Every structure is written in structure tokens, then in C-alpha cells.
NUTORBA-285752 format. One record per atom (N, C-alpha, C): residue in three letters; x, z, y. Coordinates in steps of 0.001 Angstrom, whole numbers, plus 500000, padded with zeros to 6 digits. Atoms other than C-alpha are relative to their C-alpha. Layout:
# NUTORBA-285752
ALAXZY/...
***
This chain:
# NUTORBA-285752
MET500897500035498797/MET499960499937500040/MET500950499965501244/THR499311500017498699/THR501219499084503492/THR499847501184500800/THR500282498834499069/THR501813502139505738/THR500095499409501425/VAL500131500545498700/VAL500792501421509228/VAL499888501032501084/HIS500049498882498942/HIS501613503792512159/HIS499276499372501198/THR500614500710498957/THR500683501218514839/THR499815498593499584/SER500327501308500568/SER498950497945513930/SER500420498967501157/SER499536501056498992/SER500064494732515627/SER499246498666499562/ILE500872501194500344/ILE497230492110515249/ILE500143499062501248/GLN499686500847498791/GLN498377489297517476/GLN498859498887500134/SER500995501070499863/SER495467486837516741/SER498644500507500669/LEU501024499318499335/LEU492948489212518368/LEU500340500925501233/PRO499711499092498851/PRO492699490945521816/PRO499892501376499624/LEU500166498600500198/LEU493496494615521640/LEU499082500596501086/LEU500889499376499032/LEU490636496628523152/LEU500573501363500446/ALA499426498577499756/ALA492159500232522853/ALA500713500566498824/ARG499489499287500969/ARG494299502418520804/ARG499508501391500113/GLY500405498619499906/GLY492778505811519974/GLY501182500867499282/LYS499035499280500696/LYS494551508633518168/LYS500274499595498608/VAL499829500442501353/VAL494061507040514804/VAL499681498408500002/ARG500484501391500078/ARG492129503723515336/ARG500492499055501046/ASP499734501126499030/ASP493244500421516935/ASP498782499141499869/ASN501161500789500039/ASN490318498381517989/ASN500323498664500759/TYR499689501426499437/TYR490418494637518554/TYR498759499267500120/ALA501187500677499801/ALA487775492372519986/ALA499876498805499037/VAL500299501194500902/VAL486175489790517627/VAL498779499329500778/GLY500930500770499214/GLY484310487420520108/GLY499481501212501063/ASP500527499050499006/ASP481879489357522400/ASP499160500983499333/ASP501070499106500560/ASP479693491099519839/ASP500492500831498810/ARG499468499175501170/ARG482080492604517072/ARG501445500607500416/ILE498685499231499786/ILE485114494978516942/ILE500616500140498674/LEU499204499668501219/LEU487743495114514233/LEU500593501445500185/MET499356498547499899/MET488612498894513795/MET500912500102498921/VAL499010499764500896/VAL491853499436512086/VAL500483501481500039/ALA499734498561499975/ALA492399502954510936/ALA501472500110499535/SER498480499889500202/SER496211503545511148/SER500232501317499142/ASP499549498763500686/ASP498138506235509284/ASP500485501054500998/ARG499648498916498976/ARG498706508147512557/ARG499290501266499753/LEU500602498660499953/LEU497997511814512595/LEU500217500765501367/SER499734499297498739/SER497245513798515675/SER499628501460499828/ALA500164498638500132/ALA497411517503516065/ALA500068500702501435/PHE499987499386498635/PHE496580519534519237/PHE499943498838501035/ASP500068501231499201/ASP495789515970520693/ASP501232499417500316/VAL498674500780499833/VAL499326514850520346/VAL500246499316498603/ILE499743500883501122/ILE500076511901518037/ILE501375500309499434/MET498810499764500694/MET502747512701515457/MET500796498729499814/GLY499173501171499993/GLY505717510299515249/GLY499984499439498658/GLU499822500372501356/GLU505567510163511403/GLU498502499642499484/PRO501294500225500686/PRO502667508408509550/PRO499812500749498778/ILE500278499307501291/ILE500810509959506663/ILE499537498936499078/PRO500246501116500897/PRO500908507381503878/PRO498704500020499328/GLY501257500161500670/GLY497483506192502779/GLY498938500547500874/LYS501124499367499332/LYS495543508177505394/LYS498927499085500499/GLY501014500890499469/GLY493953505141507117/GLY499121499475499044/ALA500763500498501236/ALA492728503723503873/ALA499038501014499471/ILE500908498872500483/ILE491395507156502759/ILE498709500209500953/LEU500914499840499117/LEU489529507647506039/LEU498893498924499894/THR500885501116500147/THR487947504230505769/THR499103500051498755/GLN500845500042501126/GLN486896504530502217/GLN499038501129500025/MET501001499013499867/MET485216507835502899/MET498860499651500944/ALA501073500427499082/ALA483427506556505899/ALA499084499036499441/LEU500920501035500527/LEU482097503537504046/LEU499174500676498911/TRP500670499209501140/TRP481103505787501005/TRP498729500769500769/TRP500957499327499211/TRP479146507939503629/TRP498910499138500437/PHE500935500918499500/PHE477618505097505393/PHE498990499406498999/ASP500914500532501034/ASP476198503672502153/ASP499012501039499605/ARG500927498904500323/ARG474492507050501602/ARG499098500504500899/LEU500785499436498814/LEU473024507738505019/LEU499223498941500782/GLY500524501147499200/GLY471676504370506093/GLY498394500310500072/HIS501457499740499991/HIS468085505628505435/HIS499706501021501193/LEU500197499033498954/LEU468584508287508149/LEU500182499428501406/CYS499663500473498762/CYS470133506204510906/CYS500741498578499734/PRO499206501061500249/PRO471286502520511156/PRO501442500211500447/ASN498619499970499546/ASN475067502104511426/ASN500570498747500462/HIS499369501025499316/HIS477482499779513035/HIS500664498915499089/LEU499344501031500939/LEU478799497809509991/LEU499182498707500112/THR500609501407500020/THR478239494003509959/THR499898499483498576/GLY499992500492501356/GLY478865493712506208/GLY500879498857499674/GLU499051501176500176/GLU481471491074506867/GLU501472500684499696/ALA498643499665500537/ALA485050491314505302/ALA500879500103501329/PRO499046499883498894/PRO487641492580508027/PRO501082498883499826/GLU498928500950500273/GLU490161490249506265/GLU499756498562500725/SER500531501247499697/SER488102487298507391/SER500213499509501519/VAL499877500230498666/VAL488808487573511078/VAL501578499995500466/VAL498588500003499639/VAL492723487784511063/VAL500724498933499199/THR499195500790500678/THR495395485566510038/THR500600500348498692/PRO499495499621501357/PRO496862485485506481/PRO501237500966500061/ASP498752499175499807/ASP500144487144507683/ASP499554501462500522/GLU500527498794499415/GLU497958489989509207/GLU499183500837498955/VAL500967499412500926/VAL495815490792506129/VAL500643501253499502/ALA499500498768500518/ALA498176493550504865/ALA499855501167500912/GLN500219498866499107/GLN497717495550507941/GLN498472500439499977/VAL501404499822499845/VAL493899495312507616/VAL499385500560498708/LYS500601499753501306/LYS493150495470503906/LYS499852501546499765/ASP500528498764500486/ASP491328498551502825/ASP499930501105501117/ARG499898499022498924/ARG491801500333506182/ARG499206499655501196/SER500608500525498902/SER489418498444508395/SER498544499756499842/MET501477500349500079/MET485799497918509300/MET499715499030501201/LEU500453500967499118/LEU484243494903511075/LEU498667500518500500/VAL501196499424499456/VAL481595496439513288/VAL499399499345501196/LYS500839500432498872/LYS478910495695515849/LYS500514500604501175/ARG499647499437498839/ARG479858496128519406/ARG498769500692500739/LEU501143499246499521/LEU477553498791520867/LEU500357500586501461/LYS499674499284498783/LYS477238500648524173/LYS500203501445499571/PRO499782498583500423/PRO478876504096523382/PRO499149500980500743/ILE500590498772499379/ILE477063507309524191/ILE501054500978500168/PRO498893499111499697/PRO479510509531525996/PRO499837501520499586/VAL500192498748500652/VAL478657512563523784/VAL500523500143498645/GLU499667499803501467/GLU480320513926520710/GLU498836500945499454/ALA501202499196500668/ALA477325515075518489/ALA500587500845498893/VAL499394499044500992/VAL478819518114516786/VAL498826500818499321/VAL501077499203500711/VAL476721519925514145/VAL500872501030499206/ARG499277498848500733/ARG477875523352512685/ARG499040500625499080/GLY500791499188500919/GLY476561524832509593/GLY500662501283499589/TYR499264498692500167/TYR479210527552509529/TYR500833500347501292/LEU499290499538498793/LEU481093529542512201/LEU501492499976499814/ALA498564500220500157/ALA484663528229512631/ALA500602499331501238/GLY499344500653498854/GLY487236526959515033/GLY499564500602501383/SER500441499776498556/SER486144526803518654/SER498685500735500077/GLY501315499357500057/GLY482634527868517638/GLY500266501534499713/TRP499839498583500249/TRP483917531241516301/TRP500651500658501166/LYS499351499466498721/LYS486062531763519347/LYS498919500224501101/GLU501066500047498945/GLU483052531064521593/GLU498918501116499690/TYR500939498921500454/TYR480806533365519506/TYR500531501338500277/GLN499422498764499782/GLN483167536271519885/GLN499928500450501541/GLU500115499763498525/GLU482930535846523732/GLU498648500300500421/ASN501386499865499534/ASN479208535612524037/ASN498855499836499133/GLN501014500044501072/GLN477414535555520782/GLN499161498821500035/ALA500666501277499858/ALA476454531957521289/ALA501065498863499989/VAL499008501253499925/VAL477929528424520843/VAL499168498966500709/CYS500559501089499127/CYS477287525792523483/CYS498589500321500443/GLY501341499681499593/GLY474349527837524716/GLY498992500302498938/VAL500957499831501164/VAL472700528232521289/VAL500335501484499611/PRO499725498682500331/PRO472291532027520745/PRO500075500221498407/LEU499875499820501416/LEU473267533274517253/LEU499807501608499697/PRO500253498656500241/PRO472523536530515438/PRO501291500824500072/SER498797499134499863/SER474949539480515929/SER500539500291498555/GLY499436499655501276/GLY477279540613513202/GLY500623498787499191/LEU499365501070500768/LEU478492537227512223/LEU501486499991499992/ARG498529499998500249/ARG482140536737510994/ARG500564498683499894/ASN499273501273500218/ASN484680534002510930/ASN499668499329498581/ALA500347500801501178/ALA483446531342508407/ALA498610500432499564/SER501387499655500326/SER479945532890508289/SER499116498782499969/LYS500947501055500183/LYS477238530477507058/LYS498837500269501064/LEU501044499847498967/LEU474686530010509944/LEU498570499963499372/PRO501297500036500536/PRO471010530724509355/PRO499460498573499782/ARG500334501419500077/ARG470423526991510036/ARG501093499221500765/PRO499047500873499280/PRO472637524087511242/PRO499657500059501486/ILE500277499977498577/ILE473090524037515035/ILE500702498789500618/PHE499396501175499290/PHE473806521090517466/PHE500672500497501116/THR499115499447498863/THR476682521932519690/THR500950498812500546/PRO499276501255499591/PRO477635518779521571/PRO501321500224500786/ALA498678500018499269/ALA480923518080523365/ALA500053498737500856/ALA499786501200499069/ALA481858515655526257/ALA501376499525499613/LYS498820500624500346/LYS484227513112525353/LYS501160500165501112/ALA498834499893499024/ALA487717513665526984/ALA500675498788500238/ALA499076501086499826/ALA490056511230528416/ALA501138500153498948/ALA498922500092500970/ALA493085510278526190/ALA500995501152500298/GLY499097498983499857/GLY495316513281525571/GLY499501501342500508/GLU500726498835499625/GLU492754515777526737/GLU499146500646498926/HIS500744499377500908/HIS490662518212524766/HIS498473499777500348/ASP501419500071499690/ASP486838517536524344/ASP499586501431500382/GLU500456498790499458/GLU484881520132526159/GLU498566500296499626/ASN501261499538500386/ASN482007522027524648/ASN498967500008501153/ILE501014499875498926/ILE478747521445526631/ILE498590500416499501/SER501414499506500415/SER475040522584526563/SER499218498801499676/TYR500945501018500350/TYR472169520696525246/TYR499310499539501244/ASP500588500337498618/ASP470810520718528882/ASP500972498940500658/ARG498983500939499474/ARG473978518795529799/ARG499769498614499426/VAL500229501315500654/VAL473263516142527191/VAL498625499264500489/VAL501187500643499374/VAL469737515622528669/VAL500312499421501306/GLU499639500546498729/GLU471233515142531989/GLU500743498674499815/VAL499177501318500256/VAL473651512380530570/VAL499159498837499504/VAL500760501125500724/VAL471165510519528378/VAL498446500012500134/GLY501531499847499921/GLY467594511750529221/GLY499590500783498777/PRO500560499015500980/PRO465288514073527189/PRO499730499395498674/LEU500473500651501345/LEU464007511658524570/LEU501211499622499259/MET498795500363500738/MET467494510290523597/MET500687501189499556/ALA499309498750500392/ALA468983513737523648/ALA499244500637498862/GLN500802499389501234/GLN466156514999521243/GLN500363499136498747/GLN499763500850501139/GLN466811511906518998/GLN501410500257499505/ILE498601499691500370/ILE470587512512518881/ILE500166501231499207/ARG499999498668500618/ARG470047516140518065/ARG499348500035498612/GLU500801499964501188/GLU467384515663515363/GLU500798499136498877/THR499302500941501038/THR469359512679513758/THR501260500552499496/SER498827499417500309/SER472548514538513856/SER499878501092498895/ILE500201498840500892/ILE471222517639512127/ILE499498499384498543/ALA500505500479501377/ALA469396515504509429/ALA501051499375499149/ILE498836500626500674/ILE472587513572508631/ILE500906501117499342/TYR499196498965500508/TYR474480516742508356/TYR499461500780498850/GLU500717499383501089/GLU471972518404506218/GLU500078499176498636/ALA499911500858501258/ALA471857515466503816/ALA501423499938499401/ALA498657500094500537/ALA475676515154503634/ALA500423501289499363/ALA499530498672500521/ALA476186518873503220/ALA499476500257498632/ALA500464499888501339/ALA473944518832500213/ALA500741499164498960/ILE499202500772500852/ILE475789515994498666/ILE501320500542499651/ALA498590499497500135/ALA479152517548499309/ALA500016501171499179/LEU500129498710500727/LEU478052520842497912/LEU499976499706498465/GLY500099500449501432/GLY477133519021494647/GLY501321499566499458/LYS498551500414500378/LYS480877517842494617/LYS500865501161499929/GLY499171498794499772/GLY482157521385495243/GLY500676500207501232/MET499379499868498655/MET482827521106498805/MET499018500426501033/ILE500845499631498889/ILE481452522754501917/ILE500325499080501272/ILE499804500637498669/ILE481110520703505255/ILE499650501075500930/ALA500180498900498971/ALA481508523554507704/ALA499498499528501252/ASP500567500553498802/ASP480988521356510706/ASP500516498516500049/THR499528501351499861/THR481273517701511735/THR499623499456501312/LYS500314500532498800/LYS481018515362514628/LYS499635498517499702/PHE500408501453500130/PHE479187512007514934/PHE500073499408501361/GLU500274500724498816/GLU479272509350517513/GLU499040498938499847/PHE501056500797499997/PHE476484507136518453/PHE500238498857501106/GLY500132500993498927/GLY475937503806520417/GLY498540499422499963/LEU501219500733499952/LEU473063501695521436/LEU500226498512499946/ASP499930501393500087/ASP472550498134520463/ASP499215499337501064/GLU500672500677498851/GLU470954495466522624/GLU498504500184500166/ALA501458499682499976/ALA467469496608521711/ALA499804501404500326/GLY500065498619499721/GLY468374500154522665/GLY499808501068498905/THR500180499087501252/THR468338501462519055/THR501215500799499887/LEU498858499051500125/LEU470451504466518386/LEU500645499652498662/VAL499195500560501217/VAL473206503440515820/VAL501225501045499886/LEU498918499121500305/LEU475739505661514144/LEU501274499143499912/MET498816500837499822/MET479270504350514768/MET501363500799499858/ASP498661499517500152/ASP483013504993514622/ASP500124500461498532/GLU499765499450501432/GLU484079507188511535/GLU498805500909499769/VAL501037499049500332/VAL481615509452509650/VAL500407500788498906/LEU499826499010501136/LEU482127512729507673/LEU501434499712499234/THR498727499960500603/THR485888512146507140/THR500698501354500210/PRO499160498626499795/PRO488567515036507016/PRO500419500032501491/ASP499595499939498652/ASP489516513961510492/ASP498851500545501042/SER501023499696499105/SER486008514465512013/SER499148501198499470/SER500686498966500761/SER484806517205509608/SER500878500996499432/ARG499192499013500576/ARG485952520521508370/ARG499326500138498520/TYR500327499801501394/TYR485846520521504568/TYR500601501089499344/TRP499350498899500768/TRP486287523551502466/TRP499723499924498608/PRO500294499855501452/PRO486673523756498612/PRO499114501205499760/ILE501034498863500098/ILE483767525939497494/ILE500798501141499221/GLU499508498993500785/GLU485997527895495040/GLU501061500863500836/GLY499121499197499246/GLY488245529177497930/GLY499276500743501073/TYR500690499516498795/TYR485520530126500373/TYR499710501418500022/GLU500396498646499984/GLU484343533498499240/GLU501031500990500215/ALA498812499100500032/ALA487773535145498962/ALA500543499988501533/ALA499545500212498591/ALA488685533732502430/ALA499096500762500945/PHE501053499330499290/PHE485424534988503871/PHE500114501442500044/ALA499983498573500126/ALA485759538391502598/ALA501208500510500531/ALA498726499623499355/ALA489354538485503963/ALA500042499873501484/GLY500081500381498440/GLY488228537341507436/GLY500937498964500450/THR499076501031499761/THR490530534329507230/THR499393498625499815/ASN500549501480500125/ASN490020530535507491/ASN500086499651498555/PRO499964500585501422/PRO489106529054504146/PRO501004498949499901/PRO499055501097500110/PRO491611526459502856/PRO499113498669500280/SER500932501129499560/SER490512523072504078/SER500754498615499681/TYR499575501364500203/TYR490917519258503364/TYR500129499310501282/ASP499867500714498780/ASP492165518227506652/ASP501438500256500439/LYS498670499821499559/LYS495274518455508923/LYS500244501373500389/GLN499808498673499663/GLN495023522197509153/GLN501489500474499573/PHE498724499713500570/PHE498177522321507075/PHE501185499624501001/VAL499115500499498956/VAL500021520344509765/VAL499974500827501231/ARG500205499090498903/ARG498554522555512514/ARG500835501252499844/ASP499269498784500335/ASP499808525588510753/ASP501566499955500032/TRP498647500101499914/TRP503353524271510352/TRP500463499827501435/LEU499474500250498635/LEU503582523185514034/LEU499857501382500689/GLU500074498695499332/GLU502282526709515093/GLU501216500932499670/ALA498896499152500416/ALA505153528215513119/ALA501360499491500456/THR498720500582499720/THR507773525801514280/THR500638500421501327/ARG499256499569498760/ARG510414526826516859/ARG500970498921500344/ILE499053500952499474/ILE512324524555519088/ILE500862500732501126/ASN499032499141499119/ASN515380526161520632/ASN499525501445500081/GLY500509498643500023/GLY513849529482519628/GLY498648500203500687/LYS501354499811499319/LYS510520528800521316/LYS498936499314499249/PRO501097500667500549/PRO507107527757520050/PRO499960498613500724/TRP500299501345499315/TRP506279524015520567/TRP498874500154500933/ASP500997499828499059/ASP504353523796523726/ASP498725498998499935/LYS501209500964500338/LYS501791521175522229/LYS499931498971501060/THR499912501269499252/THR502931518356524535/THR500953499074499496/PRO499247501011500626/PRO504556515132523521/PRO501594500227500516/PRO500098500504501257/PRO506966514528521844/PRO499760501222499008/ALA500240498892501017/ALA505776516472518708/ALA501287500152499108/PRO498820499761500972/PRO508403518045516265/PRO499774498966498968/ARG499973501050501105/ARG509475515631513590/ARG499529500763498762/LEU500654499548501219/LEU507353516214510408/LEU500917499995498908/PRO499190500187501029/PRO509472516995507426/PRO499220499342498812/ALA500525500804501167/ALA508858515008504161/ALA498971500865499145/GLU501031499210500897/GLU507179517947502248/GLU498727500222500746/VAL501321499788499071/VAL504661518447505195/VAL499282498617499978/ILE500693501248500156/ILE503846514833505087/ILE499328499692498726/GLU500650500344501387/GLU503339514615501359/GLU498853500989499674/LYS501173498954500220/LYS501259517828501246/LYS498708499581500714/THR501322500371499122/THR498941516505503997/THR499410498726499316/ALA500565501152500717/ALA498649513116502209/ALA499278500449498777/ALA500546499569501115/ALA497866514922499129/ALA498665500679500096/LYS501143499468499500/LYS495120516930500920/LYS498908498874500128/TYR500795501075499753/TYR493537513722502075/TYR499560499236498705/ARG500326500587501229/ARG493718512117498640/ARG499092500847499110/GLU500915499276500710/GLU492098515027496975/GLU498558500101500463/ALA501292500042499403/ALA489223515085499409/ALA499209498759499527/LEU500640501208500391/LEU488447511458498662/LEU499666500018498500/GLN500255499968501356/GLN488867511857494981/GLN498804500950499552/ARG501127499073500264/ARG486640514967494835/ARG498676499446500383/LEU501385500506499436/LEU483917513349496884/LEU499548498845499237/THR500515501175500516/THR483795509975495356/THR500286499905498464/GLY499547500184501474/GLY485200510525491837/GLY500903498955499750/
***
């Protein structure tokens, strides 16, 4: 498999490079999304790729799109990504790309939480609520919530952190009817996916979705969906012990890299989380790649 840190498709105009994906214009109505093997942590892109990561993210997203289409239309065209590049560019595209419809993006990250973790846990400790959603007292890190909650975020500029916002702010941005549709659709997708994942022995603690509008104004699920980069996956067998200990459950994502970076010292000082990132050692790269492979294998068999 070809490892791709940064794609170079010369036959199509480059639209944008994100933390992981490189997007190319295919005419006026389609986009070629190439999932690279880049990894970002603390919003900084690592210099070393994680072999196979882009292909794993793409295969997981396609697997989920196939199972969630009854809840919301998605951006897939059904066309082969290899069909829009030149023969010498196919290796960069194969297994790691999606050819998708060009939509009008909605500038809101649709985050759904079924468990209290990460920034949600931090916010709960401060005011017993997350994004303005009040929660019962006495919850702990990794607690399962009484029901999934919609905790949106505003999309940040490149290199900056997304900012948690209230539902009222979403209403201001997109209007009350669209805000309600996004919230209800996001929770419905999360609940369906969480039930499927639980049957595979995995907990989806939280996830984020992105939506766009097509020419008819229809809400469409876009970008990636339910990958380890956009979701917090926990193996069910490690959850109870971690919860009892008040620690973060083991996860199928880049937490392993985050933990290594937090412990790394540069000239005796912690890394300040600005570029350039410390160079990832081979064992960290391989253990991270193994986490992604295991997530895909466990989910899809």
C-alpha cells in the first residue's frame, strides 16, 4: 500500500488541504477527497505519516455510510475515485478516496455525546452542563449519560481549536428549523451507530458529524463519518475498570500519540503544542497504526 503524507494530484485543481484530507475540484459539482496518512494532535500535523491510516478512515466511513443512508442522505456519488485522475495518480487515490457531491457546508460541527469525556467532562466539572445542556449531579469521567446530548461546536480556522457553542447559537447561524433537523438527525445517527458498535464490542462515547446542503436545500451528511478521527471509540472490555478507577478508558484513536506528546520533553521542557511537532519514534507510529487497524477489523470483521 502506498503511504501518502501529502497527495500531489496534478490533473485536478487543489481546493484545500485539511489536517488529514486533500480536496480536489472535479468540475463544478464534485470533489475528490483524498484521505492522507497525516495525523494531527493538539491541532498540529505530525511530520511522520501513519501507514494505512487514510485507507482505514475511508473504509470505515464507507462502511458507515452504507448502513446509515436510511437516516440521512450522504454526499457519495457512487463513482470510482480512480476514474477522475490520470493512470500515474491512481496509486495516490486507490482505497483512500471518495468522489463526492459538492455541497454548501453548514459551519457547525454537529457533536453528539453519549458519555462524558474530553472537553465535555472538563466543562461539566465547571458548571454541571455541556454546551448549555444541564446534566445530573454526581457524574464522573466516562459516565454514560441518561440520553445522548447534542453539543455543537463552531468550526475553527486552520490551526485553531473548535469552540463549543450553545444550541441557541446554532439557531442564530442556520435558523430554528434547520437547527432542529441537524440536532434530531445527529442524535438519530449516533443512536443507530452506537447500537451497531456495541454489538461489535465497542462503545462510541462521542462523535461529530458535518452536514451540507445540496441545490434543493436538502440536508446531506458529508465529510467523514464515525471514524476514529471523528469519534471516541472504547473497547467494551476495558470500560468498567477504567470507569471505576476514574481514568480514561483505552481508545481506538490517536490518544496514544497525545499521551506520548504530553510526556515528551524538549530541552527539558514540555512541548508547547505549536509547530513543529516532536518527531514520532517508530514504535509510536506502529502502535498507532495498529490501533486504527484493530478498530476497522473489529467493526467490519
